[in-house]
Phi, psi and omega in degrees: 000322184288322181295324180298313183299315184301317177300314178299325180289320181295322178298315180297316180297321179296317178297318177296323176294321178293317182298321175300312183299315174301312176298324180287318184294316180301317182298316181295317181299324181294317181298314179298318179297318177298321177296321177292325179293319179298315181298323182297333183280348176277123181307127176077005182288138177238141182248122182261116184277122171277175182296319180296310181298316180298319179299314178299318177293327178290322175304314181293320181294322179299318175301333182259021188298321183298321179293325186285329184259358181257119178301150180285341178197177177264007185297130177254006179290126183284133179242121176282127183239122182251127172265118184281152178302132180077006183285137183282156177305317180296324178292319180297309183300323175293319175295319179297325178292314174302331181273357181078013176284329173227164182258336193223099184296320180293322177298320179297317182294320179294327181290315176302316183297318181300322183274001180069026188250359187295335175256009189235008178288126187274136175301139182156192183249139183228157178244120179233159179226160183281347181265017171274131168291166187299326181296323180288324175301315174302317176297320178299316181292339177272324187234348189264023183298130183296148177294133188233159177236135174271119177234136178253119180260110183286158176296147175085007174277139170277162189305319183296329174292318175299318180299313178301319184295315185290324182290328181291338176264010178072031179261260181267149175287140190300312189289324175296315173304312180294322176304316178294313179309318185269004180261192184233036187279345189253131185237106177227150180299325185288353182266357182296329179294341181301140170286149181301336181272004184300114190286336179234082192300334179248008174302132183090345184258357178278085200296130177288130180187178174263124184241154168242121182242135175300146179295345181262357179308137178272167179300325184293315180295322175295316180296319180301316182298320177292321182290316176303317178296320178297315181300321183287319191277322182268094193279170179300325180292321174295327182290323178294320177299329175299317177295327179290332180272009181079021188233145167273175191293327178297319181293315178303318180291322180295314179293322176302324176303314181294314179306317176303322185276338183272319192276143171246318181270130184305313185293348180268345183307310179291337175290310180301316178300321180294327180300310183295323180286326171299317181292319179295322180289335176265001174071030178266139174307138186286331176047058180259118179303318178307325178297326176288320174302316181295316175302322184289327178073199185300133180251104185300327184295322181256352183066033181236144174277341179240071185290162173298137176245125184273166182304325181292334185275346187300326184250003179246350171295109185276098183203141175300343178279348181286106184279000172277338181244354181233131182282166178072196183282153172296170181302339179184183183296154181255358176190180177266104183286151176275175185300320184299319178290324179296314180294328177301316177289323179287336179223066181288160173296150177269100185226167173249012182295144178234352187219156167206152182228136175292128177276355182093356185243012188095338178269173180225158179243138189246154183213150175268330180242164182289333179294321178292322179295322176296321177300316182298321182295322180294322185281321190253000000 
């Protein structure tokens, strides 16, 4: 009987000791995890894991193994998830939680930290599903980047040329793309200045740049990426500058698209912009050849969207875009201008020029009077 009591006493003491050890370890882990969470809230904070801290974090994650290995749902529907350049692990985790891809954003961030991936997630597009356990989501973000294509949209392309370029890369269908460009499916504040009669509602807003699109990207996603880029690059300050020049954003963009098609040399953009602004203020027809080319459209004989225009055609092409026969700005942009052309309109050179003429080498000669312009024509 005495031996039995002694045995029971030893067992009780052992269990108490184990309980104390677990409690202490749990307390240390709890304190460590709280410290890591607090550090993550500091902008730019980095947590350097020591061997002890790594062991404790591993212990904590092991306790949460069931949460890490249990999918949040049984959904097999694929969700395209984009990591933006410079996006923090905390922001990524928060968005994944909102999308229902993970259940616990903080646990996900700690898992990334334990595996040393919180500073290494590469920007790009990924395909995720709700039936992935958290550990698999981490693996996908590490190795599962969607195949993407790099496409450069040059300055000065009209929407049909952008559509053709994307289709040639195996991305969006031309007809679908143009249908969306001419529709009203996109709602951005900067589109509010468009007149209701704008025939190509997004012409000019497809911001020229080098993009990476997932091969599975839809025409809607591609256009959305271009519009978001426009929204970032054409700042609030720039939009105010347009108003200071007496133009709304749509009018400034329309004029910038003409400058884009006319200018060859970067240093001449602000001067060419000043010519058109001076003509607008004096009520003189713009008489821009590219607006006639745009109005004429695709030339099947040459296979070009910007065909050569003869002197005789300048006043005979019947189009509201023909600025030789219609006063003021054309109904809308004739292409997607780059940032340099937009800035040239917002910060034009201070000149009295009303005319310019191509010299044949990419440069132009400028004149204040029609007589000077005629002399330049005779010379060049």
